[in-house]
N, C-alpha and C positions, 0 to 999 in steps of 0.2 A: 278274500276276493271282492270284487263289483263286477256285477251283471253289465259293464259297458262293453270289455272286450269280446261276448258272447251273444250269439242270436238266441232267439227264446225258440227256435224252431231244432235247435241243435248244429246249423249248420255252422262251418267257419270261416269267417269272416276273412276277406282279403284272400281268397282262394281261384281267386278271375284269372292271375296272372299266367297267360300261356306258356313262359318258360324261368326257371330259376335265373335270377340275377347271378352274374360273375362273383365268386368270390370277395367280399371286400373287410371281411376281419377276422379275429380269433375264430368264433362262433362258428362264420361258414366256412373256414380252413377244417373244423373239426365237424361240419355240416351237424351239430349240433341240433336236434327236433326235438319239439313240444307236441306231448296228446291232452287230451284232457276229457276222464270217464266219469259217467254219471256214476250213483249210488247202485246202479243192476251194472256196472262193467260194460256200458256203451259208450262207444268214442261219440265225444259231442264236438270236440275240439281238435286237427288236423293241421299241421305244418308244411307248404313243399317242400322243408328239409324230412318230413318222415317221411312221405312220399321215396327220396332217395334212400334210404336206408332200409325201409322195410318192401318199396316196389309199390304199395298199393297207392292211387291216384286219395284224393277227397273222397270224389263220391264212392267209391269204393270200400273207404274207412268210414264213412261218416254214418251211424246210427247202428253199426255194427259191435257184435261183443269182442272186446280187445284178443280177449284169454283164447278164443275160437279161431278167431284170425290168425294170429302170427304165432301162438304158443303152442311147443312140442307138448303132445299129452302125457308125456313123464313128467313133465312141470307141472301141469298145471294144479294140481294139489295144490302145489307149494304157493303160486301165484295167486291162487284165490284166499288164500290163506293169506297172506301179505295184506294181500288187498283189501281185506275185512277187516286186518289189524292197521293198516294205515287210518282206513276212512272213522270205524270206532276207537281208537286211542288219539287221531291224532298226532302221531309219533311218525317221521319222516321215515324212511330208508332208504340206501343206498347200496348196492352189491353189481357185480357181473355175474348174468348168463345169457344163456343161447336163447336166439329168438329164430322164427320160422319163419324164411322171404319167402314173396310171390315169387320166383322161380323155383322155391322145394330147398335150396341150399338153408344151410343152418350157421348162423354169424353170430360172435362172440359180441353183447349190447355191456357198453357201461349205461346203469340205472340211475337216476336221484327222484325218487317217489316221494310226494307230499297230499297234505289234506287240502282242499281249499273249500270255502265258505265263503254263498252270494247272499244280496241285502233280503233274501226270502229265507236265508236259514237252510236251503239244500245245499247238502256237502257235495265235493267232487273229487276225483281224484287224479294230479296233476303229476304225467309222468317225463323227465329231461331226459332224453336218450342221444350216446355219442357211439362211433364206432370205438371198440375198447383196442384196437390195435392202433389205430391212429393217435387215439386221444395217449398213449403210451407211449407213444415216439415222442408225441407233444410236450409230455409233461417230462419226458429224459432231455427235452432240449430246455426244457424250461429252466429247470431243477441246476444243469450246467449253467446257462446265464446268470442265472440269481447265484450261484457261487463266484462266478467270477465278479458280479456287480461288487456283491456283497463282500469280499476281499478286497478290490480293488483300492489303490489308495489314493487313486486318482477320484473327483467326487462326480457321479451322476445322475441324473434325474430323466424323468420319462414325462412328457406333459401332452396335456393333448390338444386339440387342434383353437382350445379358448386359451391355450399355455395355463392350464391347471394341473397343477402335479396330480400323475398318475402315479410314480414311481420315486424311490429317493434312497440311495447307497448311503450307509455308515458316515462314507468320507463327507457325502455333501454336508449330514446333519452335524457331523464334528463343525465344518466349516461356519454355516449358520447359526451353529449354537441351540436347532429346536431338533426337537425328536424325527426321526423319520417319517413314523405315522403318521404326526401331527400336519406334515408339509400335503398331505394328500386331499384334494380337493379343496385349496389353496391358490391365489393366483402368484405367479415369480414375484410381484414386488412386496408380497406382504412379508415374506421370509429372505430375502437378496441381500445381503448388508450390502450393497453397493448403490452411492449415489446416484448413478449414472444407469437406471436399473430403466428410466425409457428409452433410452439406446438401447438396451440389451432387446427390449421386446420389442423394438422395431424393428432391430436386426433376425429375431426370430420368426417376425412375420413377414420378411422378405424369402426368411431360407423356406419357408413355408410355401408362399407363393411359387418361388422359383424351382425349389428343388437343388440349389447350388448350395454345400453345403459353404459353413464360412469357418475358417479354422484361426488357432492362436489369437482371438480380440481378448487386448490388456487393457484388465481392469484394477481400479483401485479402490477400496474401501478399509471398513473397519468393523471386523465381526462384532457380534454378542460378545463372544465368548472370550476379547482381547481387545475391547473397546480403546483400552491407553495404547494400541499400535497400530501402524499401520499396513494393512495385507495388501499383496498383488496376487492374481490370478490368471489365468489363460485360460479364456474360454472358447468352447470350439462346440457349434452347433450344426445337427445334421436334419433333414428328413426324415421321419418316419411313414414309413407306405405297408398296407398288405397284398399279399400277392396280385391280389385285383387293380392295385394300383391308385388303390385307395390312400390318401393322407391320416394316419393316424393322430399324429402329432409330429414332434420334436423331441430330439434328443439334445444332452448338452453334456457338457465334462468342460468340467472345472480344476486344472494343475495348479497348485501352489506353489508361484514364482518368487515368495517375498524375499528369501534372502537375497535373488537377483535384483529383487527391486531396490532393495534397501543398501547394495551396496554401488547402484547405479545414483540412485539417491543422495549417499554420501558423498560420491564425486561429484554429482552436479552442487549440492552443498557449498562443498569444498571451493569449488570454482565461483559459486557466487560468493561468497566471504571475500574469496580471494579478489575478485573483481569490486566488491563494496569498498574492501581496503585500500583499492587501486586509485577508488574514484575520489574518495577521502582525502586523498594527498590531494587531491588536484581541486577541489571545492572548500575543503576546511580548511580555514586559517589562507585566506586571499587578501583580506585588508588586515591591518594593523588596527583593527576597531575590536574591541572587542566583544559587545552586543552582536554586530554582525558576524562573528568567529564561532558563536553560542549559536546564532540560528542557524549556523550552513551546519554545525554540528544536529542540531536538530532537526533540519531538512533533509540530511543523509541518512538520518538513523528511523524516519520514519515514509515506508513502513514495511522496507527492508527488514527491520529488526526489532518493529514494536508500532504498536497502535498509536498509543501516546507518550508523548517524550518531552521530558523538562528539563532544562538546564540549571541548575542554580550554584551559584559562585558564595560565597563566605564573603560578608561584607568587609572582615579585615583585608584578604586577600586582596578586593580590590582598590584598598585604601595602601595597600603596598607597607601593610605593618608588619613585624615580627609575628608570624604564628606563632599562639603560645603553645604549651606545650597540653596534647589529648586531653582532656576529662572527664568525667560522664552530665556534664553541665548544661543547660543550652547553648544552640548557635546561631546567627543571626546571620537570615541569607538572603541573599539579593536574588531573584527571578528573574534569568536574562533571558530565556528562550521558552518558547513552549509550543507543539505542535501535534495534530492530531491527523491520523489518517482518515480518517470522514468524520461527520458529524456528531458530536459527542456531549452530553453534558460533565463527563470526567475531566470536561475545558472549564469548569464553574467548579471543581473543586480546584485548581491548583490555583498558586497565584500568579494574577498576570505578569508580565513582562515588567521591569521595572519597581514592582512593588519589593518592600523590602520584610521578614515575616521568622520572627522566634520559632526555632524549632527546639520542644523539649529531648533529655538526653535520650529518653526511650522512642525515638520517634528513628527509624528503619535508614533513615537518609542522615539522620547524627550518628548512628551509629556506625553508617558506612563514613561519613568524613575522621570520626573518631579513630576509628581504627585503621582507616588507606587499606580496608579491602572491602573486595564485593560483598554485598549481600542480598543473597536469592532466597527466593519465596515462590518454590515450582506452583503451588496450588495453594492461592490466598481461601483463606476460611473466615467467617467471621470475627475471630479473633487476631487475624489481624489486621481487618481492615482499621481499626483504630492506631496502629501500628507506622502504618502507610500515609494517613489522614492528616490534614491541618488541623482538623476539630470535628465534631461528633457529623454534622452540617456535611461538611467535605466528605464523611463516610458512607454517609446515606448514599448520596450522589455516586462515587467509584463502586459502588454496591448495586445501583439500576445502571451504569456504565455495563457494568459485569464483567469488571477488570477479577479477571481468574488467575493471572500471574504476574509476580511482579520480580523487577530485576534491580538497583543501584549500586553504580559503581562508580569509584573514586577518580578526579579531575587530578592527574598529580604531575608537574613539572619541576622538575631537578632536586626531586624529593620530598616536595611540600606538596601537601593537601590544598586545593584551591578551591574547592565544591565538588557538586556531583552529577554523574548523567543520572535520572531516572527515567525509568522505562516503565511501559503496564501494556499488559495486551487484554484485547476486549474482547474481538473478531476473530484473532487468529486465535483458531481452538489448540494450539499446541501449546506448552508449556514450557518458559525457558529453560533451558539446560547447559550445562558444562560448556558446549560449544559456545552458547549465546554468549556466554561469561566472560570468556575469551575473547570472541567477536568485538563485543562492548567494550572489555579493557584495550584492546587495541586504537577504536576509536577515541576513546573516551583520552588514550595516552596521548595521538596525534593533536586531539584539540588543545587539552591543556598546554602542552608547550606555545602552541599558535594562543591561548588568551592569555599564557604569562607574556610572551614577547610583547602581546597587545597593551599587557594592562602596567609593561612598565615603561612604554612607547609613551601611552599617554600618560603615566604621571611626569615623566619628560618634556610630551610634548604640553602639557598644562602650565609645569614651574617655567619653561621657554617663554607660554602663552602672560605669564602672570607677571614676568617681568616687563615684556615688549609690551602689553600696555601700561604699566608702570611708568616705561620710559615716554613712554606717548604723551601729546599734552592731553588739557582736557578741554571737555568744548568751547573752542575758540571766543575769547570773552569781544565785546562791541571793539571796533576799531576807528577810527576815523576814515571815513570816506571809503569802507569796506563794509558791507555784509556776508557771513563767511559760514559753511557749511564743511564739513567733514566727516568721513569713513573710513575708519580699520576693518577689513575683514581680513582673517588666518586663513592660511590654507586647510584643505578638508585633512578629512583624519589619515587619509593615506599617504600625506605627506608631513615634514615635520613645522613647525612655524619659522618663518623666516626671518628676515632682518628690514623689512620697507619702513619707512615714518613720512610722517608731517611734522611741517613746526609751523605757528605762526607769531612772528616775535617783531614787539612793538620798538619800531627805530626813535630817533627825535624828532623834532618837527614835522609830529602825525604820519610821518611811515611806516611803514609796514613791511617787512619781511615774508616771503611765504615761501618755503621748503618742501620738494619730495625729494624724499631718496629711495633708494635700494642696493641692500649690500647681497652680494654675490654669496650665499650660503643658507645655510638654516641650522634652528637648534638655537642653544642656548649662549652658542659663542657669535653667532650672529645677530643675535638681540642687543648681548652685550657691546660688540662692536656697532651696533648703531646707536645705542646709550654714549658710548665717546664719540661719534661724529656727532649726535646732536648736541651734545653739550659743549663742543670744540667749534658748532657752527654759532651759538647764541654767541661763544664769548668774541668770535668774532665779526658779529654783527653788532654786536655794540660798538665797536672802531669805527664804525659809519663807512666802511670797506665799499668799494664799488663791486660788483657781484663777483666779476671775473676775478678778481682779486682776491674774492672769498673762498672760491673755488679752490686758486693757485695753493694757496693756504692747508684747505683740506686734502687736498692732492698729498702735499709733504706728510701730512699727517697717517694717510693713509700706504703712504709707501713702508711707512714705518710696522706698519702690523702685516704678518706675514699671511700670506694666500688670500688675501682678502680684495678683491675687485669691487669698487663703490661707483654708480651712478648717481646723479644728481644734478635736480633742476634747482635754483635760485633765483630768485625776482622782488625786487624791491617796486612798491609801491609806492608813489607820492602823491595824496590826493590834491595840492593844491594846484603843481603842472596835472596831471592827471595823467602820468605818463608812466610808466612801467618799465625798469630796465632788468633783463632778464639775460642769465647764462648757463648753459648746459654744459654738461659732464657727461656724454654719452647715455643722457636720458632720453625718454618717451618727448615726443615735440607735445607741448600746453595745445590746450582747444581753446579757441577764441570765438565767441557767439554775443550776438545782442540786437536788439529790434533795426532791422532796416538792411541787413545784410547777412548773407547762409554764414552757416558752422567755417570757420576753417582752422586747420593745422598754422600756427606761427610757424611761420622758413627761419628755425634758427641753425644756427652753426652746430652742428653736432656734436661735437668736440670728442676729447677722449673720457674715459671713466677713471674714477680716482685711482691713485695707488698704480696709474701705467709711469707716471712722474715724467717732467722735464718739458709738457705737453702747453702750451696759453690756451687762456680760455677767454674766450669775444665776449663782450657786453654787447647783448640789440637791445635800444629801446621801440616801446612800442606806443601808442596811445591807449588810453582804458578811461571812455567816455561813458558820462552816467547810462546802467540799464547793461552795458557791457558785462560779460561771465566768463572770467578767467578759470578754466578748468585743468587744473596739475593732477595727474594720479600718475603709478605704476605700472610696471607693465602686466601685471598681472591681472590687470583688467580687462586688456585686449588681449593678449598673447594665448589661444591654444594649439593642441596640439595636429586641428586636425584642421587649421584654415589660413588663410593667406592674413599676411599682417597688414596690408592696404584693405583688404575688403572688412578688417575688423573696426581699422580707424572710420573708414565711412561710414561702418556702421554708428559708432560713438560719436558722430557728428551728426547723424541722422535722431539721435537722440536730444538732439540741443535744439531742435526746430523751433521750439517757442523757450525762451528763453525768460519769459517773466512769470515762468512756475518758480513757487517758492521751491529755496533752494534747497531743504530737505527733501522737497520730495522728487529735485531733479536727482538727489545722491543715491535713492532709494532705485531710480529710474535706470540711471547707469551701472548701478552695482546689480539688480536684479535680473534687469535686462541683458548684460552683457556673459554674466557668471555662470559657470555650467557646472553642476553637480560634480564632475571627475577632476576640477580645475586645478594644481594643483601647485601654484604660489600665491602669495600673501597679495594683499589690494591695499594700498591705501589712497585715499582720494582727497581732494581739496579743492574745492567752488566757492572763488569771491565772486560777490557782484559789486561794480561800483557805485555808489552814491551820488 
């Protein structure tokens, strides 16, 4: 003991209070009192509670011999012996014996006696006293409460106003995996296995302030005893007060509702899986482009399914070559799409879209396409990284990125393995499971069909485009009296190649035939029909016929071609007369521009398209002086789904306001100024300037 709590004159400090405060705690409820005796047995310290137990005030008790003041004579000898033993041996003593109250009555008291020593070496006897009957009743109540708490399946804890543990029952100790005794004195956040402990502490402080209980607060976390599984608890908070209304702290109860939580979570997860599959049906395969379809698959898989997604297709599948029998050898993959939910070095470990890389047979993605089955690594370890990464450097990047779970799913369409959907998790703490395998397989299956359709479409389209380009003339050579430039722009990937064409045909006497036509239709058949008509046009042009007569012959040929309608504009320019004769078969009117006059559309009889049959074609003559531009084009240059044709033709004329520009520049200006990314038709463009 130190000397500070006692005054050297033997008087107790703090005895000036005129009245005892109301009970505010368990010690006050028990009315526990304390007294200190010097080595002679005189009272040198006397608490206000002692006055309540013995009836003597501090003034009456201090300095008096305790044994003479309230010990019955028949117990005096025993008390003196116990007092001497405590002072001489230092052993504490506890027991029950009666005392004499100031009013003369005898009362049974519970004593705890121990020796104290101050910094001067003097010894004292400390006596702690409580009413035996009251103590027994409280002990009985506490024993009952303790038994109920210890056997309860509900986690229970008592906390002080600073939210430090005072008591924890075994059920709560099992929940957070910490022995009950190790909780005492620690704060709530040091033991509670919940990520939102800040919220819980805030709610507890609210309860401490208002006294209003909070019931059935739902919280989720991973207890140390079962870190691989998510648990849920229902928490309730109550304020604890002593009989006098003083706030002692708070009580918390935790009920494990994990089964209910898991059932609800599984139902929610199933709903989200169905929603993702439904979304994939509308977002994946919106175009007939392989790369776009792969990007759509990656976009929908991030972040709902994985943190990092790659779509890799076998190079042989993209080339539409018959797949060979799977073996254990390497495979050549072309990266089509790469997506991450957040910035990560894992992107640097993957092949950039467009790159081709060979993966050995021991790589997991190669195993996936060889077997045609998913490859799942729930928990990625050091031995798994080399089988996932393309090389050691990429493996180091994946490890830095925190890749902890991996899944590869084959892209299979019509029984053929096209490639693989590669999935990795870094920030998502959950490992891939069988449900994820099923979901990824469903997404991959839908995307594979779209990729398969797109690759075959692109193959056919490339074939048609190759045929189309092979049938068109090379860059027009020099012709007498004319400077020429031309362009051919195929339709975008969402549509097939059409039958648009242009031609420049040298004739006798330095004359030149200029032709632009459009076969209504698309694909290889349209390109082949265009080739036949172009050949026929060249043959009739050699006969030096009138433009209307040429169209008349072409109309007869077109009538023999089933299901085809063709528009065509045929013009013959004579540099000696500087006149141009033009006939139109249902085609867009040519534009004429030149120095000194604004651009205009030539007013020609529209005529009927080729293939209608029996309709004459009229030839119109117009002057083409030096510097004049004659612009022939197909409807794909000006027609759109969202604009009136007159407005588009006006825009075309605006682009011709400077006819002195180089012809190549004019072609590019028209093509890129009028064309839109979603245009669905081919464009043939032929520009001639009179010299």
